[in-house]
Residue frames relative to the residue before (quaternion, step in Angstrom):
aa qw qx qy qz dx dy dz
X 1.0000 0.0000 0.0000 0.0000 0.00 0.00 0.00
X 0.6145 -0.6293 0.3727 0.2956 3.47 -1.13 0.41
X 0.7840 -0.0337 0.0371 0.6187 3.54 1.40 -0.66
X 0.4674 -0.6745 0.5057 0.2664 3.42 -1.16 0.48
X 0.7981 0.0368 0.0202 0.6011 3.52 1.14 -0.96
X 0.0138 0.7788 -0.6268 0.0200 3.55 -0.96 0.86
X 0.0778 -0.7661 0.6321 0.0862 3.53 -1.15 0.78
X 0.4477 -0.6943 0.4802 0.2948 3.56 -0.86 0.45
X 0.7877 0.0263 -0.0097 0.6155 3.53 1.07 -0.62
X 0.0667 -0.7525 0.6512 0.0725 3.53 -1.19 0.65
X 0.0869 -0.7653 0.6362 0.0434 3.54 -0.84 1.00
X 0.0127 -0.7927 0.6079 0.0441 3.44 -1.23 0.79
X 0.1453 -0.8023 0.5731 0.0815 3.66 -0.32 1.06
X 0.0728 -0.8062 0.5871 0.0008 3.66 -0.41 1.17
X 0.3500 -0.6939 0.5670 0.2731 3.58 -0.97 0.82
X 0.2306 -0.8182 0.5099 0.1320 3.65 -0.02 1.33
X 0.6052 0.5607 -0.3946 0.4045 3.71 0.81 -0.69
X 0.6670 0.4948 -0.3383 0.4426 3.64 0.87 -0.86
X 0.6661 0.5544 -0.2851 0.4095 3.53 1.03 -1.00
X 0.6564 0.4908 -0.2501 0.5155 3.49 1.14 -1.12
X 0.6948 0.4749 -0.3205 0.4347 3.74 0.65 -0.90
X 0.7483 0.4027 -0.2338 0.4725 3.61 1.11 -0.71
X 0.4344 -0.6723 0.4492 0.3968 3.63 1.49 0.17
X 0.7238 -0.4542 0.2930 0.4288 3.74 0.73 0.60
X 0.5450 0.6231 -0.4155 0.3770 3.59 1.28 0.12
X 0.7546 0.2344 -0.1974 0.5802 3.62 1.15 -0.04
X 0.0090 -0.8069 0.5902 -0.0240 3.58 -0.42 1.14
X 0.0539 -0.7831 0.6188 0.0303 3.58 -0.82 1.00
X 0.1689 -0.7387 0.6499 0.0583 3.56 -0.69 1.16
X 0.2820 -0.7782 0.5292 0.1868 3.55 -0.47 1.21
X 0.7902 -0.0435 0.0895 0.6047 3.62 0.97 -0.86
X 0.0241 -0.6940 0.7177 0.0518 3.37 -1.43 0.73
X 0.0193 -0.8027 0.5917 -0.0718 3.53 -0.77 1.27
X 0.1371 -0.7469 0.6499 0.0312 3.50 -1.01 1.05
X 0.0825 -0.8272 0.5558 0.0076 3.51 -0.60 0.97
X 0.7984 0.1230 -0.1575 0.5680 3.55 -1.12 0.90
X 0.1470 0.7955 -0.5621 0.1722 3.67 0.55 1.12
X 0.0525 -0.7840 0.6185 0.0043 3.58 -0.83 1.16
X 0.1142 -0.7648 0.6325 0.0446 3.63 -0.73 1.03
X 0.1843 -0.7561 0.6240 0.0708 3.54 -1.04 0.93
X 0.0774 -0.7816 0.6185 0.0236 3.53 -0.40 1.10
X 0.0909 -0.7973 0.5956 -0.0354 3.49 -0.73 1.22
X 0.2855 -0.7232 0.6017 0.1828 3.59 -0.76 1.06
X 0.2210 -0.7915 0.5665 0.0621 3.47 -0.69 1.38
X 0.7607 -0.1188 0.0662 0.6347 3.63 1.18 0.09
X 0.7217 -0.4689 0.2789 0.4260 3.55 -1.28 0.14
X 0.7659 0.3402 -0.2249 0.4970 3.69 0.99 -0.27
X 0.7935 0.3270 -0.1759 0.4821 3.70 1.10 -0.16
X 0.1798 -0.7397 0.6352 0.1308 3.52 -1.27 0.44
X 0.5649 -0.5944 0.3826 0.4257 3.58 -0.98 0.17
X 0.5300 0.5806 -0.4157 0.4574 3.60 1.29 -0.10
X 0.6907 0.4705 -0.3169 0.4485 3.52 0.80 -0.90
X 0.5606 0.5624 -0.3589 0.4905 3.63 1.23 -0.63
X 0.6855 0.4738 -0.3131 0.4557 3.66 0.66 -0.91
X 0.6475 0.5198 -0.3080 0.4645 3.67 0.93 -0.93
X 0.6499 0.5078 -0.3153 0.4694 3.50 0.89 -0.98
X 0.6278 0.5103 -0.3352 0.4828 3.71 0.96 -0.84
X 0.6555 0.5009 -0.3211 0.4651 3.70 0.79 -0.88
X 0.6804 0.5015 -0.2958 0.4449 3.51 0.93 -0.86
X 0.6200 0.5693 -0.2913 0.4547 3.53 1.11 -0.71
X 0.6864 0.5049 -0.2456 0.4622 3.44 1.17 -1.03
X 0.6067 0.5337 -0.3358 0.4841 3.45 1.26 -0.57
X 0.6219 0.5157 -0.3704 0.4584 3.64 0.99 -0.74
X 0.6671 0.5372 -0.2891 0.4276 3.45 0.98 -1.05
X 0.6821 0.4754 -0.3036 0.4654 3.58 0.94 -0.86
X 0.6772 0.4974 -0.3114 0.4439 3.56 1.00 -0.74
X 0.6340 0.5018 -0.3220 0.4925 3.59 1.00 -0.81
X 0.6398 0.5180 -0.3237 0.4665 3.62 0.99 -0.83
X 0.6793 0.4884 -0.2996 0.4585 3.63 0.91 -0.82
X 0.6077 0.5504 -0.3162 0.4771 3.54 1.09 -0.77
X 0.7187 0.4360 -0.2300 0.4904 3.61 1.00 -0.88
X 0.4956 -0.6669 0.4247 0.3593 3.67 1.25 -0.27
X 0.4553 0.6480 -0.4628 0.3984 3.54 1.21 0.47
X 0.3050 -0.7273 0.5861 0.1858 3.50 -1.13 0.65
X 0.6236 -0.5339 0.4099 0.3976 3.44 -1.28 0.31
X 0.4887 -0.6939 0.4242 0.3158 3.60 -0.82 0.88
X 0.6100 0.4945 -0.3919 0.4794 3.64 1.02 -0.30
X 0.6309 0.5060 -0.3822 0.4470 3.53 0.96 -0.45
X 0.6108 0.5724 -0.3112 0.4500 3.46 1.02 -0.82
X 0.6975 0.4658 -0.2793 0.4675 3.53 0.97 -0.87
X 0.7472 0.4470 -0.2243 0.4377 3.55 0.91 -0.81
X 0.7662 0.2620 -0.1543 0.5662 3.61 1.11 -0.66
X 0.2939 -0.7548 0.5501 0.2032 3.70 -0.31 1.13
X 0.4101 -0.6992 0.5230 0.2635 3.50 -1.11 0.63
X 0.4959 -0.6526 0.4656 0.3337 3.59 -0.91 0.72
X 0.6020 -0.5655 0.4225 0.3732 3.67 -1.20 0.53
X 0.8133 0.1367 -0.0362 0.5644 3.59 0.84 -1.03
X 0.1145 -0.8349 0.5383 0.0121 3.43 -0.31 1.33
X 0.5335 0.6939 -0.4022 0.2685 3.73 1.10 -0.10
X 0.6906 0.4004 -0.2875 0.5293 3.53 1.23 -0.20
X 0.6217 0.5581 -0.3863 0.3908 3.72 1.09 -0.05
X 0.4228 -0.6694 0.5703 0.2187 3.48 -1.24 0.90
X 0.5318 -0.5992 0.4899 0.3436 3.48 -1.21 0.58
X 0.5572 -0.6120 0.4431 0.3444 3.46 -1.11 0.90
X 0.4492 -0.6740 0.4757 0.3430 3.61 -0.79 0.80
X 0.4890 -0.6613 0.4754 0.3122 3.59 -1.14 0.64
X 0.4346 -0.6900 0.5236 0.2466 3.50 -1.31 0.75
X 0.3344 -0.7337 0.5679 0.1654 3.49 -0.93 1.00
X 0.0967 -0.8187 0.5659 0.0132 3.55 -0.56 1.10
X 0.0649 0.7718 -0.6325 0.0037 3.63 -0.79 0.89
X 0.1458 -0.7359 0.6602 0.0380 3.36 -1.27 0.90
X 0.1870 -0.8026 0.5544 0.1166 3.54 -0.66 1.07
X 0.8322 0.0206 -0.0084 0.5541 3.74 0.16 -0.91
X 0.1107 -0.7325 0.6710 -0.0311 3.52 -1.16 1.16
X 0.1029 0.7953 -0.5964 0.0356 3.60 -0.75 0.94
X 0.0606 -0.7526 0.6539 0.0479 3.60 -1.08 0.70
X 0.0341 0.8469 -0.5235 0.0868 3.38 -0.30 1.21
X 0.7974 0.2558 -0.2383 0.4918 3.54 -1.24 0.60
X 0.2157 0.7949 -0.5214 0.2230 3.54 1.16 0.97
X 0.0456 0.7366 -0.6740 0.0336 3.59 -1.19 1.01
X 0.2408 -0.7423 0.6167 0.1036 3.51 -1.25 0.85
X 0.0635 -0.7224 0.6848 0.0722 3.46 -1.28 0.63
X 0.3098 -0.7210 0.6125 0.0957 3.45 -1.11 1.17
X 0.1115 0.7844 -0.6069 0.0633 3.71 -0.64 0.88
X 0.0399 -0.7507 0.6553 0.0741 3.36 -1.46 0.17
X 0.6900 -0.4292 0.3438 0.4707 3.53 -1.35 0.10
X 0.6227 0.5566 -0.3470 0.4267 3.79 0.95 -0.46
X 0.7608 0.3754 -0.1538 0.5066 3.58 0.99 -1.11
X 0.2829 -0.7144 0.5771 0.2767 3.64 1.09 -0.50
X 0.7727 -0.3223 0.2483 0.4872 3.56 -1.14 -0.82
X 0.5699 0.6313 -0.3735 0.3703 3.59 1.05 0.40
X 0.3275 0.8105 -0.4408 0.2036 3.42 1.13 0.72
X 0.7224 -0.4200 0.3237 0.4437 3.51 -1.35 -0.18
X 0.1412 -0.7946 0.5866 0.0673 3.66 -0.96 0.89
X 0.0026 0.8120 -0.5807 0.0583 3.58 -0.85 0.92
X 0.4207 -0.6814 0.5361 0.2671 3.44 -1.14 0.71
X 0.1761 -0.7649 0.6123 0.0951 3.68 -1.08 0.81
X 0.5921 -0.5926 0.4353 0.3300 3.49 -1.16 0.80
X 0.5749 -0.5853 0.4582 0.3421 3.58 -1.18 0.59
X 0.2381 -0.7207 0.6357 0.1404 3.57 -1.11 0.66
X 0.0011 -0.7920 0.6017 -0.1031 3.38 -0.89 1.29
X 0.1145 -0.7617 0.6375 0.0178 3.56 -0.94 0.98
X 0.2673 -0.7791 0.5273 0.2086 3.67 -0.32 1.05
X 0.7768 -0.0003 0.0269 0.6291 3.65 0.83 -0.76
X 0.2972 -0.8147 0.4835 0.1188 3.57 0.14 1.43
X 0.7298 0.4716 -0.2620 0.4200 3.57 0.70 -1.17
X 0.6003 0.5460 -0.3406 0.4748 3.53 1.23 -0.69
X 0.6960 0.4340 -0.2604 0.5094 3.64 0.86 -1.01
X 0.8007 0.1664 -0.1372 0.5590 3.75 0.79 -0.48
X 0.1268 -0.8341 0.5296 0.0879 3.66 0.18 1.04
X 0.6524 0.5467 -0.3336 0.4054 3.60 1.20 -0.45
X 0.5764 0.6010 -0.3562 0.4239 3.49 1.39 -0.01
X 0.1556 0.8105 -0.5378 0.1721 3.45 0.27 1.34
X 0.7346 0.3513 -0.2502 0.5237 3.61 1.15 0.27
X 0.5596 -0.5546 0.4024 0.4662 3.71 -0.95 0.32
X 0.6204 0.5221 -0.4182 0.4093 3.68 0.88 -0.68
X 0.6705 0.5420 -0.2880 0.4167 3.58 0.92 -0.73
X 0.6226 0.5352 -0.3005 0.4854 3.36 1.25 -0.70
X 0.6372 0.5326 -0.2843 0.4790 3.51 0.91 -1.13
X 0.6671 0.5137 -0.3029 0.4464 3.65 0.85 -0.98
X 0.6515 0.5186 -0.2872 0.4734 3.70 0.86 -0.99
X 0.7034 0.4519 -0.2609 0.4827 3.56 0.75 -1.04
X 0.6512 0.5024 -0.3403 0.4558 3.62 0.82 -0.79
X 0.6214 0.5466 -0.3097 0.4681 3.57 1.00 -0.92
X 0.6852 0.4859 -0.2956 0.4550 3.50 0.81 -0.99
X 0.6940 0.4700 -0.3021 0.4541 3.50 0.93 -0.87
X 0.6398 0.5000 -0.3178 0.4896 3.69 0.91 -0.68
X 0.6896 0.4478 -0.3263 0.4663 3.57 0.80 -0.57
X 0.6042 0.5256 -0.3468 0.4883 3.56 1.13 -0.27
X 0.6357 0.5023 -0.2983 0.5046 3.47 1.00 -0.94
X 0.6982 0.4667 -0.3091 0.4462 3.65 0.77 -0.78
X 0.6020 0.5544 -0.3439 0.4605 3.47 1.05 -0.71
X 0.6958 0.4608 -0.2731 0.4785 3.62 0.87 -1.11
X 0.6753 0.5045 -0.3333 0.4223 3.64 0.89 -0.60
X 0.8577 -0.0281 0.0930 0.5049 3.50 0.79 -1.06
X 0.7079 -0.4679 0.3004 0.4356 3.59 1.05 0.34
X 0.7437 -0.4552 0.2817 0.4004 3.54 -1.34 0.38
X 0.6125 0.5880 -0.3184 0.4217 3.58 0.93 -1.03
X 0.7309 0.4385 -0.2279 0.4706 3.54 0.79 -1.19
X 0.6363 0.5272 -0.3492 0.4419 3.61 1.03 -0.70
X 0.6300 0.5109 -0.3510 0.4678 3.62 1.09 -0.69
X 0.6232 0.5343 -0.3385 0.4600 3.57 1.12 -0.79
X 0.5881 0.5901 -0.3731 0.4083 3.68 1.00 -0.81
X 0.7384 0.4455 -0.2006 0.4648 3.37 0.98 -1.06
X 0.7885 0.3399 -0.1426 0.4923 3.58 0.96 -0.99
X 0.3180 -0.7514 0.5154 0.2620 3.62 1.15 -0.51
X 0.5736 0.6506 -0.4316 0.2479 3.41 -1.44 -0.11
X 0.8007 0.3021 -0.1696 0.4887 3.56 0.31 -1.35
X 0.5081 -0.6174 0.5044 0.3259 3.42 -1.23 0.44
X 0.5306 -0.6000 0.4585 0.3851 3.63 -1.10 0.45
X 0.6103 0.5438 -0.3862 0.4275 3.60 0.99 -0.78
X 0.6912 0.4764 -0.3274 0.4336 3.66 0.90 -0.78
X 0.6283 0.4839 -0.3607 0.4909 3.72 1.06 -0.73
X 0.7042 0.5125 -0.3011 0.3882 3.62 0.69 -0.94
X 0.8056 0.2810 -0.1206 0.5074 3.52 0.89 -1.02
X 0.4087 -0.6780 0.4682 0.3925 3.68 1.28 -0.48
X 0.5455 0.5822 -0.4668 0.3816 3.78 0.92 0.23
């Protein structure tokens, strides 16, 4: 399929005054809203979906990032984009940016289940809207944009999987590994 996730509109309401007054050290996103979200779930084999592949990739990148940070290694892209100063003894570390996200809404969600057998003519279902009234309070570990995207994606994909085929399949979409035959029939 051409895409995993598509949204007709993306709205981001940023609290600009706080960002300016803090010189970018405190960012408050009052609302993130995705409207008319379409998720395409593609069965890539008897045991995998495109969603489980993406979630496995994100999980692997998190492991790499954590192990690299523990060993004192920086991201290679960061090293290429930001030249290191010659003398770092008198430099103070850059202050961390505090990121707060208040409301997150995904509305008009639909999911289409496809496979190599059905092509793009798969089952289409409506999925309930996903709303977080205070995202940062509910997810205190979401301190970076990557963490926010991961949490929202995981919630969306679990909801889609649950609506398509029940709780066992929704867990497999996110975790990967078990075959759909095993989850649906217990064999």
